[in-house]
C-alpha positions as CSV (number, residue, x, y, z in Angstrom):
1,M,86.4,76.0,119.4
2,K,86.9,79.3,117.2
3,K,87.9,81.3,120.3
4,L,90.5,78.6,121.3
5,T,91.9,78.4,117.8
6,F,92.2,82.3,117.7
7,A,94.1,82.4,120.9
8,L,96.6,79.7,119.9
9,V,97.2,81.5,116.5
10,S,97.7,84.7,118.2
11,L,100.4,83.3,120.4
12,L,102.1,81.6,117.5
13,L,101.8,84.6,115.2
14,G,105.5,85.5,115.1
15,T,106.6,82.0,113.9
16,S,103.8,80.6,111.7
17,L,101.9,83.4,110.1
18,L,103.5,83.3,106.8
19,A,104.3,79.5,106.6
20,A,101.0,78.0,107.4
21,W,101.2,75.5,104.5
22,P,103.7,74.6,101.8
23,L,103.4,75.7,98.2
24,E,105.6,75.3,95.2
25,S,106.8,78.9,95.9
26,P,107.5,79.3,99.6
27,P,106.4,82.3,101.5
28,A,108.9,85.3,102.0
29,H,110.8,84.8,105.2
30,A,112.3,87.4,107.4
31,V,116.0,88.3,107.2
32,E,117.4,89.5,110.5
33,E,119.4,92.7,110.5
34,T,122.6,90.7,111.4
35,K,122.2,88.7,108.1
36,P,121.2,91.1,105.3
37,A,119.7,89.6,102.2
38,A,122.1,89.4,99.2
39,P,121.4,91.9,96.4
40,P,119.4,90.6,93.4
41,S,121.2,89.8,90.2
42,A,122.4,92.9,88.4
43,P,124.3,93.8,85.2
44,P,128.0,93.4,85.4
45,K,129.7,95.7,87.7
46,E,131.2,98.8,86.2
47,P,134.8,99.8,86.8
48,A,135.7,100.8,90.3
49,T,135.0,104.5,91.0
50,D,135.8,106.7,94.2
51,I,132.3,106.0,95.5
52,A,132.0,102.9,97.6
53,A,128.6,101.1,98.0
54,P,127.3,99.5,101.1
55,T,125.6,96.1,101.8
56,L,121.9,96.2,102.4
57,Q,122.6,96.3,106.2
58,A,124.9,99.3,105.9
59,A,122.4,101.1,103.7
60,V,119.6,100.5,106.3
61,E,121.5,101.7,109.2
62,R,122.6,104.8,107.3
63,F,119.0,105.8,106.4
64,M,117.9,105.0,110.0
65,K,120.7,107.2,111.4
66,Q,119.7,110.2,109.2
67,L,115.9,109.7,110.0
68,A,116.5,109.2,113.8
69,L,117.6,112.9,113.8
70,Q,114.1,114.1,112.6
71,P,111.2,115.0,115.0
72,G,109.1,112.0,115.8
73,F,111.8,109.5,114.9
74,E,113.7,109.6,118.1
75,P,112.8,106.0,119.0
76,W,114.9,104.9,116.0
77,Q,118.1,105.9,117.7
78,Q,117.9,102.7,119.7
79,A,115.8,100.6,117.3
80,S,116.3,97.2,115.8
81,W,115.1,96.1,112.3
82,T,114.1,93.1,110.2
83,S,114.0,93.0,106.5
84,Y,111.5,91.1,104.2
85,P,111.7,90.6,100.5
86,L,109.0,92.2,98.4
87,G,108.1,89.5,96.3
88,P,109.6,87.8,93.1
89,G,111.1,90.1,90.6
90,M,110.7,93.2,92.7
91,H,114.3,93.7,93.8
92,G,113.3,95.3,97.0
93,W,112.7,94.9,100.8
94,V,110.5,96.3,103.3
95,I,112.4,97.1,106.6
96,I,110.2,96.9,109.8
97,V,111.7,99.0,112.6
98,S,111.1,98.0,116.3
99,A,111.8,99.9,119.4
100,E,111.1,98.8,123.0
101,G,109.4,95.6,121.7
102,S,106.9,97.5,119.5
103,E,106.9,98.4,115.7
104,A,108.1,101.9,115.3
105,G,108.1,102.4,111.6
106,Y,109.3,101.2,108.2
107,L,111.4,101.8,105.2
108,V,111.1,100.5,101.6
109,I,114.5,100.0,99.9
110,H,115.1,99.0,96.3
111,A,118.2,97.8,94.5
112,G,119.5,100.7,92.5
113,E,122.7,100.7,90.4
114,P,124.9,97.7,90.8
115,D,125.7,97.5,94.6
116,T,123.7,100.5,95.6
117,Y,120.4,100.8,97.4
118,R,117.7,103.5,97.1
119,L,115.2,104.7,99.7
120,T,111.6,104.5,98.1
121,E,109.5,105.5,100.9
122,Y,109.4,105.4,104.7
123,G,107.2,106.0,107.7
124,K,107.0,106.2,111.5
125,G,104.6,104.9,114.1
126,S,103.1,101.6,115.1
127,Y,101.3,100.9,111.9
128,P,104.1,100.2,109.5
129,L,103.8,99.0,105.8
130,F,103.4,95.3,105.8
131,S,102.9,94.9,109.5
132,L,102.2,91.3,110.5
133,Q,100.0,92.6,113.4
134,T,97.8,94.5,110.8
135,L,97.8,91.5,108.6
136,H,96.6,89.3,111.4
137,R,93.7,91.5,112.3
138,S,92.7,91.5,108.6
139,L,92.7,87.7,108.4
140,V,90.7,87.5,111.5
141,Q,88.1,89.9,110.2
142,L,87.9,88.1,107.0
143,E,87.6,84.8,108.8
144,L,90.6,83.2,107.0
145,I,92.9,82.9,110.0
146,E,91.7,79.4,110.8
147,Y,92.5,78.0,107.2
148,P,95.9,77.1,105.9
149,H,97.0,80.0,103.9
150,Q,100.1,81.7,102.3
151,A,100.7,85.5,102.5
152,E,103.0,87.1,99.9
153,R,104.1,90.8,99.7
154,L,103.7,92.6,96.5
155,Y,105.0,96.2,96.0
156,F,104.3,97.9,92.7
157,S,104.7,101.6,93.7
158,P,103.9,103.9,96.6
159,L,100.1,103.5,97.3
160,Q,100.2,100.2,95.6
161,A,101.5,97.7,98.1
162,L,99.5,94.5,98.8
163,W,99.4,91.3,100.6
164,K,98.3,88.5,98.4
165,I,96.6,85.8,100.3
166,T,96.1,82.3,99.0
167,V,94.1,79.9,100.9
168,Q,94.4,76.1,100.5
169,N,91.5,74.6,98.4
170,A,89.9,78.1,97.9
171,N,88.9,79.1,94.3
172,R,89.9,82.8,94.8
173,I,92.7,85.0,95.9
174,W,92.3,87.9,98.4
175,Y,94.3,91.2,98.2
176,I,94.8,93.3,101.3
177,D,96.2,96.7,101.4
178,A,99.6,96.5,103.0
179,K,99.2,99.7,105.1
180,T,95.6,99.8,106.1
181,G,94.7,96.1,106.1
182,E,91.6,96.8,104.0
183,E,90.4,94.0,101.7
184,M,90.7,95.2,98.1
185,P,87.4,94.9,95.9
186,F,88.9,92.5,93.4
187,A,89.9,89.0,93.7
188,G,91.9,88.2,90.6
189,D,95.1,89.8,89.2
190,A,93.5,91.6,86.3
191,K,93.6,95.0,88.0
192,L,97.2,94.8,89.3
193,P,99.7,97.1,87.9
194,K,101.7,95.3,85.1
195,S,105.1,96.5,86.0
196,K,107.0,95.0,88.9
197,T,109.7,97.5,88.8
198,P,108.6,100.7,90.7
199,S,110.7,103.8,90.0
200,A,112.5,104.8,93.0
201,P,113.9,108.3,94.2
202,N,117.6,108.9,93.9
203,V,118.2,108.9,97.6
204,Q,121.2,106.5,97.6
205,A,123.3,105.2,100.5
206,F,127.0,105.3,100.2
207,T,129.5,104.4,102.9
208,N,131.8,107.5,102.4
209,T,129.3,110.2,101.4
210,D,127.3,110.8,104.5
211,A,127.2,114.5,103.9
212,K,125.5,114.1,100.6
213,H,122.6,112.1,102.0
214,T,121.0,114.2,104.8
215,I,117.5,115.7,105.2
216,K,118.2,119.4,104.6
217,E,114.6,120.9,104.7
218,S,111.4,119.9,106.2
219,G,107.9,121.3,107.2
220,Q,104.9,120.3,109.1
221,A,101.2,120.8,108.6
222,E,98.0,120.1,110.6
223,P,96.4,117.4,108.4
224,A,92.8,117.8,107.3
225,E,90.0,115.4,107.5
226,P,89.8,114.1,103.8
227,Y,86.1,113.5,104.1
228,A,85.3,116.9,105.6
229,R,85.3,118.4,102.1
230,L,85.2,116.5,99.0
231,P,86.8,118.4,96.0
232,W,88.6,115.0,95.1
233,V,85.3,113.3,94.6
234,Q,84.6,115.9,91.7
235,K,88.3,115.2,90.4
236,S,89.0,119.0,90.4
237,G,92.6,118.5,91.3
238,K,95.6,119.5,89.2
239,P,99.3,119.1,89.1
240,L,100.7,121.0,92.0
241,P,104.4,122.2,91.9
242,F,106.3,121.2,95.0
243,D,107.1,124.8,95.7
244,D,103.5,125.6,95.7
245,L,102.8,122.6,98.0
246,K,105.4,124.0,100.5
247,Q,103.7,127.3,100.4
248,L,100.3,125.9,101.1
249,I,101.8,124.1,104.1
250,A,103.6,127.3,105.3
251,Q,100.2,129.2,105.1
252,G,98.4,126.7,107.2
253,S,96.3,125.3,104.4
254,K,95.2,121.7,104.6
255,P,95.7,120.2,101.1
256,V,94.5,116.7,100.4
257,Y,95.9,114.2,98.0
258,A,93.9,111.5,96.0
259,A,94.7,108.8,93.7
260,E,92.7,106.3,91.7
261,L,94.4,103.0,91.8
262,Y,94.1,99.5,90.3
263,E,92.4,100.7,87.1
264,G,90.1,103.0,89.1
265,S,88.7,100.4,91.3
266,V,90.1,102.0,94.4
267,T,90.3,105.7,95.3
268,V,92.6,106.7,98.2
269,P,92.3,110.3,99.7
270,L,95.2,111.3,102.1
271,P,95.7,114.4,104.1
272,V,99.1,116.1,103.7
273,A,100.9,116.5,107.0
274,G,104.4,118.0,105.8
275,F,107.3,117.2,103.6
276,Q,111.0,116.5,103.7
277,V,113.7,117.2,101.2
278,W,117.0,115.3,101.1
279,S,120.3,116.8,100.2
280,S,120.3,114.7,97.0
281,G,117.2,116.8,95.9
282,D,114.6,114.0,96.5
283,R,111.3,115.3,97.8
284,F,108.9,113.3,100.1
285,V,105.4,114.4,101.0
286,Q,104.3,113.4,104.5
287,F,100.8,112.1,104.8
288,R,98.7,110.9,107.7
289,Q,97.4,107.4,107.2
290,D,96.9,105.7,110.5
291,D,100.3,107.3,111.3
292,D,102.9,109.2,109.3
293,R,104.1,108.0,106.0
294,F,106.5,109.7,103.5
295,L,106.0,109.2,99.8
296,P,108.1,110.4,96.9
297,Y,106.6,113.5,95.2
298,E,107.4,112.5,91.7
299,A,105.5,109.3,92.1
300,L,102.6,111.0,93.6
301,Q,102.3,113.4,90.6
302,R,102.0,110.3,88.3
303,L,99.6,108.4,90.5
304,G,97.0,111.3,91.5
305,S,96.4,114.9,92.1
306,F,96.7,117.3,95.1
307,Y,93.5,119.4,96.1
308,P,94.4,122.7,97.9
């Protein structure tokens, strides 16, 4: 019977996974690219300036256009996308990019100043942030897939993105890492970050300033195996200026980054795989986590340390 149930659930995944049972607060629903979500409420709009701001749809397409020019992002040139809201009060969306019928990457975009949008993080590959396929595998492994449940997206910061799983008539809540699908070692919300407003980089999308929002510099590195050597276990890391990080990458070094999250209950080591610098001055560090993920350098400095 379990095998039959699993097979039926797999076939119906695309339409029923996040709406398995009704709650007072309905689960987040997809917003197709042809019908972008409306911006969240914002302070009164300032007097018009010479910079025009786009809709969410225009912002997504502009970011994707720039990233599609980068090595490894070529499938994005003919890709489609779907947006999903990032939970109540978080003023952002995850954009799942699909190419040739498969997931090909993601972007996280937050509302910035009135009528503007900011690129918070992004990645390429078949294991995007908040992938429904990854969530499905996790629910199967946790033996929750057969029960009525609700899945809610929560995004507190880069490296702190979670699925919140509520099961009908259960006396606990499950939290699953939105990138890896791993179950978190806590069941309540006591260890969750208190703020729901993650600080976002300043990469903004404007309709008439394409030249100001391009990737002007990038570098690649052969990522290390983070468990091959363990300086991050001894917590011997230190703040690393971005120019020093670039130099390590150019020299062929294999730095590792590690962060202690959720009040120290989770340690995440990530191998550095490169960097990208936008013309706005915003700097993103590339990591290998199942596939490639680009996280803002300033946020990384606050969350953890680099280990050369």
